[in-house]
C-alpha positions in Angstrom: 209.2 -45.8 10.1 208.0 -46.4 6.5 210.8 -47.4 4.2 210.6 -46.1 0.8 213.5 -47.7 -0.8 212.8 -49.5 -3.8 214.0 -52.8 -2.5 212.3 -52.7 0.8 209.0 -50.5 0.4 205.9 -52.3 1.6 203.0 -52.9 -0.8 200.9 -50.6 1.5 203.5 -47.8 1.5 203.8 -48.2 -2.5 200.1 -48.0 -3.1 199.8 -44.9 -0.7 202.8 -42.9 -2.8 200.9 -44.3 -6.2 197.8 -42.7 -4.9 199.5 -39.2 -4.7 200.6 -39.2 -8.3 197.5 -37.4 -9.7 197.7 -34.7 -6.9 201.3 -33.9 -7.9 200.9 -33.9 -11.4 200.1 -30.1 -12.6 196.7 -29.8 -14.4 198.2 -28.2 -17.4 200.2 -31.6 -17.8 197.4 -33.9 -17.5 196.1 -33.9 -21.2 199.7 -35.2 -22.0 199.6 -37.8 -19.3 196.2 -39.2 -20.5 198.2 -39.5 -24.0 201.1 -41.3 -22.6 199.3 -43.6 -20.1 195.9 -44.1 -21.8 195.2 -43.1 -25.4 198.6 -44.1 -27.3 199.0 -47.6 -25.3 195.2 -48.2 -26.2 195.9 -47.6 -29.8 198.7 -49.9 -29.8 196.7 -52.5 -28.0 194.3 -52.2 -31.0 197.1 -52.5 -33.5 198.3 -55.7 -31.9 195.1 -57.4 -33.1 196.0 -56.5 -36.7 199.3 -57.7 -38.5 201.4 -54.8 -38.0 202.3 -52.5 -34.6 203.8 -49.3 -35.1 203.7 -45.7 -33.9 203.0 -42.8 -36.1 205.1 -39.9 -36.4 202.5 -37.6 -34.4 202.4 -40.1 -31.7 206.0 -40.2 -31.0 206.0 -36.3 -31.3 203.5 -36.3 -28.5 205.4 -38.8 -26.4 208.5 -36.8 -26.6 206.5 -33.5 -25.8 205.4 -35.4 -22.6 208.9 -36.5 -21.6 210.3 -33.0 -22.1 207.5 -31.3 -20.1 207.1 -34.1 -17.4 210.7 -34.0 -16.9 213.8 -32.0 -18.1 212.7 -29.6 -20.7 215.0 -29.7 -23.7 213.1 -28.0 -26.6 215.8 -28.8 -29.2 214.9 -32.3 -29.2 211.7 -31.5 -31.0 213.1 -30.5 -34.1 215.5 -33.6 -34.1 212.7 -36.1 -33.7 210.5 -34.2 -36.2 213.2 -34.4 -38.7 212.4 -38.1 -39.1 210.2 -39.2 -42.1 206.8 -40.6 -40.9 207.6 -43.8 -42.9 210.9 -44.3 -41.1 209.2 -43.9 -37.9 206.5 -46.5 -38.6 209.0 -48.9 -40.0 211.5 -48.4 -37.3 209.0 -48.7 -34.3 207.3 -51.7 -36.0 210.8 -53.5 -36.2 211.7 -52.6 -32.7 208.2 -53.9 -31.3 208.9 -57.3 -33.3 212.1 -57.6 -31.7 210.8 -57.1 -28.2 208.3 -59.8 -29.0 211.3 -62.1 -29.9 213.1 -61.5 -26.7 210.8 -59.9 -23.9 213.6 -60.5 -21.5 215.7 -58.0 -22.9 214.0 -54.6 -23.9 217.4 -53.1 -24.5 217.8 -55.1 -27.8 214.8 -53.4 -28.9 215.8 -50.0 -27.8 219.0 -50.3 -29.9 216.7 -50.3 -32.9 214.9 -47.2 -32.1 218.0 -45.1 -31.5 218.6 -45.3 -35.0 215.9 -42.7 -35.2 217.2 -39.0 -35.3 216.8 -37.5 -31.5 216.0 -40.9 -30.1 218.4 -41.9 -27.3 218.1 -44.8 -24.8 215.8 -42.8 -22.6 213.3 -41.9 -25.3 213.7 -45.3 -26.9 212.6 -46.9 -23.6 209.6 -44.5 -23.5 208.3 -45.9 -26.9 208.8 -49.3 -25.8 206.9 -48.7 -22.5 203.8 -47.5 -24.2 203.7 -50.7 -26.2 204.1 -53.1 -23.0 203.2 -50.7 -20.0 203.2 -53.5 -17.5 206.5 -54.9 -18.3 208.6 -52.4 -20.0 210.4 -49.5 -17.8 210.9 -45.9 -19.1 214.3 -45.0 -18.4 213.2 -41.9 -16.2 215.6 -40.1 -14.2 213.7 -40.7 -10.9 213.1 -44.6 -11.5 216.7 -45.0 -12.2 217.8 -42.9 -9.1 215.2 -44.7 -7.0 216.4 -48.3 -8.1 220.0 -47.5 -7.8 220.0 -45.2 -4.7 223.2 -46.1 -3.2 225.4 -46.9 -6.4 227.2 -44.7 -8.9 228.5 -41.2 -8.5 226.5 -38.6 -6.8 224.1 -39.2 -4.1 220.2 -40.0 -4.2 218.2 -37.7 -6.5 221.2 -36.1 -7.6 223.1 -38.9 -8.9 224.6 -38.5 -12.5 223.3 -40.4 -15.1 224.9 -41.2 -18.5 221.7 -42.3 -20.4 223.6 -45.3 -21.7 222.4 -48.6 -22.9 224.3 -50.4 -20.0 222.4 -48.1 -17.4 219.3 -49.1 -19.1 219.9 -52.8 -19.0 220.8 -52.4 -15.3 217.4 -50.5 -14.7 215.6 -53.4 -16.3 217.4 -55.9 -14.1 216.4 -54.1 -10.8 212.8 -53.4 -12.1 212.3 -57.0 -12.3 213.5 -57.6 -8.7 211.0 -55.1 -7.6 208.2 -56.3 -9.8 208.7 -60.0 -8.7 208.5 -58.9 -4.9 205.7 -56.7 -5.0 203.7 -57.8 -8.0 203.0 -54.4 -9.5 203.1 -53.2 -13.0 206.1 -51.4 -14.1 204.4 -48.2 -15.1 203.1 -47.6 -11.5 206.8 -48.0 -10.3 207.4 -45.3 -12.8 204.8 -43.1 -11.0 205.8 -44.0 -7.6 209.5 -42.9 -8.2 208.5 -39.9 -10.0 206.5 -38.8 -6.9 209.1 -39.5 -4.5 211.6 -37.7 -6.6 209.4 -34.7 -6.7 209.0 -34.7 -3.1 212.7 -35.0 -2.4 212.1 -38.1 -0.3 215.4 -38.8 1.8 215.9 -42.6 1.5 219.0 -42.4 3.2 217.1 -41.0 6.5 215.1 -44.0 6.4 218.0 -46.3 5.9 220.0 -44.6 8.5 217.2 -44.8 11.0 217.0 -48.5 10.5 220.8 -49.0 10.8 220.9 -46.7 14.0 218.2 -48.6 15.7 220.1 -52.0 14.9 223.4 -50.6 16.3 221.5 -49.4 19.6 220.0 -52.8 20.0 223.4 -54.6 19.5 225.0 -52.2 21.9 222.4 -52.5 24.7 222.8 -56.4 24.6 226.6 -56.3 24.3 227.2 -55.9 28.1 225.0 -58.7 28.9 226.7 -61.1 26.4 230.2 -60.3 27.9 228.9 -60.6 31.4 227.5 -64.0 30.6 230.8 -65.3 29.1 233.2 -64.0 31.7 230.8 -64.0 35.0 231.3 -60.0 35.4 229.9 -57.2 34.0 231.8 -55.1 31.4 233.0 -52.5 34.1 234.4 -55.3 36.1 236.2 -56.9 33.3 239.7 -55.7 33.9 241.9 -53.6 31.7 240.9 -52.4 28.5 241.6 -54.4 25.4 244.8 -53.8 23.6 245.2 -52.0 20.5 244.1 -54.0 17.5 246.8 -56.1 15.9 248.6 -55.0 12.8 247.2 -55.9 9.4 249.4 -58.2 7.4 249.5 -58.4 3.6 251.6 -61.1 1.8 254.1 -61.1 4.6 254.3 -57.2 4.9 253.2 -55.7 8.2 251.2 -52.5 7.9 249.8 -50.6 10.9 245.9 -50.6 11.5 245.8 -46.7 11.7 245.9 -45.4 8.1 248.6 -43.3 7.0 248.2 -39.4 6.8 246.5 -38.1 3.6 248.9 -36.9 1.0 248.4 -33.2 0.3 245.2 -32.7 -2.1 246.3 -32.2 -5.9 244.4 -29.5 -7.8 240.8 -30.8 -8.5 240.5 -32.4 -12.0 238.3 -30.9 -14.4 234.6 -32.1 -14.3 233.9 -34.5 -17.2 230.5 -34.2 -18.8 228.2 -36.9 -19.1 227.7 -38.4 -22.6 224.8 -36.7 -24.6 221.6 -38.8 -24.3 221.3 -38.2 -28.0 222.4 -41.2 -30.2 225.4 -40.6 -32.5 223.1 -40.7 -35.6 221.1 -37.9 -33.9 223.9 -35.5 -33.6 225.0 -33.5 -36.6 228.8 -34.0 -37.4 229.8 -30.2 -37.4 228.2 -30.2 -33.8 230.5 -33.1 -32.6 233.4 -31.4 -34.3 232.6 -28.1 -32.6 232.6 -29.7 -29.2 235.8 -31.8 -29.7 237.6 -28.5 -30.6 236.5 -27.0 -27.2 236.0 -23.5 -26.2 239.0 -22.1 -27.9 239.0 -23.9 -30.9 238.8 -22.4 -34.5 235.2 -21.6 -35.7 233.0 -24.4 -37.0 230.2 -24.2 -39.3 227.1 -26.4 -39.6 225.8 -27.5 -43.0 224.1 -24.5 -43.6 226.9 -22.1 -43.2 226.0 -21.1 -39.7 228.8 -20.7 -37.1 228.2 -22.9 -34.1 228.4 -22.0 -30.5 230.7 -24.4 -28.2 229.1 -23.1 -25.1 225.8 -23.8 -26.1 226.7 -27.5 -27.1 228.5 -27.9 -23.9 225.6 -26.6 -22.0 223.4 -29.1 -23.5 225.4 -32.0 -22.2 225.7 -31.0 -18.7 223.6 -32.9 -16.3 220.4 -31.1 -15.9 219.6 -29.4 -12.5 217.0 -30.9 -10.4 213.5 -29.8 -11.2 212.2 -26.8 -8.9 208.6 -26.7 -8.5 207.7 -23.2 -8.8 210.5 -22.3 -11.4 209.4 -25.3 -13.5 205.9 -24.3 -13.4 206.6 -20.7 -14.3 208.8 -21.9 -17.1 206.1 -24.4 -18.5 203.4 -21.6 -18.2 205.5 -19.1 -20.0 206.2 -21.5 -22.8 202.7 -22.7 -23.1 201.2 -19.1 -23.2 203.8 -18.2 -26.0 202.8 -21.2 -28.0 199.1 -20.1 -27.5 199.9 -16.7 -28.7 202.0 -17.9 -31.6 199.0 -20.1 -32.7 196.6 -17.2 -32.4 198.8 -15.1 -34.6 199.2 -17.7 -37.2 195.4 -18.5 -37.2 195.7 -22.0 -36.1 193.5 -23.9 -33.5 195.7 -25.1 -30.8 194.7 -28.8 -31.2 196.1 -28.7 -34.7 199.7 -27.5 -33.8 202.4 -30.0 -34.4 206.2 -29.7 -33.7 206.5 -29.2 -37.6 203.9 -26.4 -37.3 206.2 -24.5 -34.9 209.2 -24.8 -37.1 207.3 -23.7 -40.0 206.1 -20.6 -38.1 209.7 -19.8 -37.3 210.5 -20.2 -41.1 207.9 -18.1 -42.2 208.9 -15.3 -39.5 212.5 -15.5 -40.6 211.9 -15.0 -44.4 209.3 -12.4 -44.0 211.3 -10.2 -41.7 214.7 -11.3 -42.9 216.0 -12.6 -39.5 218.1 -15.7 -39.0 215.9 -18.7 -38.2 217.7 -19.4 -35.1 217.3 -16.1 -33.7 213.6 -15.8 -34.1 211.7 -14.8 -30.7 208.4 -14.1 -29.4 208.9 -10.6 -30.2 209.3 -11.1 -33.8 206.0 -12.9 -33.9 204.4 -9.6 -32.5 206.4 -7.5 -35.0 205.2 -9.6 -37.9 201.6 -9.5 -36.9 201.8 -5.5 -36.3 202.9 -5.3 -39.9 199.7 -6.8 -41.0 201.0 -9.9 -42.1 198.9 -13.0 -42.2 199.1 -16.9 -42.9 196.7 -18.5 -45.3 194.1 -20.7 -43.8 195.7 -24.3 -43.1 199.3 -23.2 -44.3 200.9 -24.5 -41.3 198.8 -27.8 -40.9 201.2 -30.7 -41.1 199.3 -32.4 -43.7 199.3 -29.3 -46.0 203.3 -29.2 -45.9 204.6 -30.9 -48.8 207.4 -33.5 -48.1 210.0 -31.3 -49.7 209.1 -28.2 -47.6 209.2 -30.6 -44.6 212.8 -31.9 -45.3 213.7 -28.1 -45.9 212.4 -26.9 -42.5 213.7 -29.8 -40.6 217.0 -29.1 -42.0 216.8 -25.5 -41.1 215.7 -26.3 -37.6 218.3 -29.1 -36.8 220.8 -28.0 -34.6 219.6 -24.4 -34.4 219.9 -24.1 -30.8 223.5 -24.5 -31.3 224.1 -21.6 -33.7 225.6 -18.2 -32.8 
């Protein structure tokens, strides 16, 4: 039986799983895959020939979009990441890449620089480093982390809880190096293999259990022969059964081998939510304050005066449910169709649409129809269009939006998913 455990998979089985990657990636995501695995790494490779290596704001936005649509969909991250100034992204990524070159054995040090950007936590930071050095730096994906630490931590297998901490990322990097040294494969290929196995729900426990069972059966089969050789008789002729095992002793205190009966179980403890995968700098203070107050706390308002919704904040911090192929595809298709329809209503070519464009559209609908920004839905776009309202050509292209307007729109969008 083939083993798909990260620490025992053969090179042949590894290559076989890797070959399935293109077959399991939805066609609608292949353009983003090309950006993540080819276009952006190639641009960075070209920049390495110059003096400075950095990522542009639109490249970071593309990578975040890939991350969200390739894994757990968290649309609020778009507004957080887009609220960073282009110059800050350029400077911070350049600084992180220099730090990585100074200590290539510890990508976590470079990741700590990247999480200073809004909306960038350890997982997204690792993605930005991965496109800089795809062969050596691991992306902190759910599937790769769970594949490499299958038997550790809370939860089982593909459902294991992840805290998205720097400590976990450092652990991931250590495990990656072990597999990389054994198989001699690029880290980016390990990421793809883990994604395929996670998507297929491969049961690594079944493989390990099968190996263990075979070993036990082999041991049991040889045990009578070993006893016969020692005593000159078979096990059936070896006399009375063995006595009960002796008691265990601990520091002079004799305790029975049989464990004592379990005490009555107390009421189950409330589940603790894993920490947010956003850095502290990325979270708005009122949002943190609202979360700390709990569901019965007094009302909390953000910096624009909107009341915050505790339940929306709490929901964003729960461990996401495992991706379901059909439901995930339907959700993704619905989201993409809505974006295409919005682009048509706003008179924009799909290729010119950025995260800033999406936020600017909502702002325009909000102002023209008198609807709070965070309550704008697809139906309001249709209503706006039916009223005969139209956008000016090029109005919502990122390069045509002034820095002042960008800041205003970003502030409006920041944390909007948490408003009542």
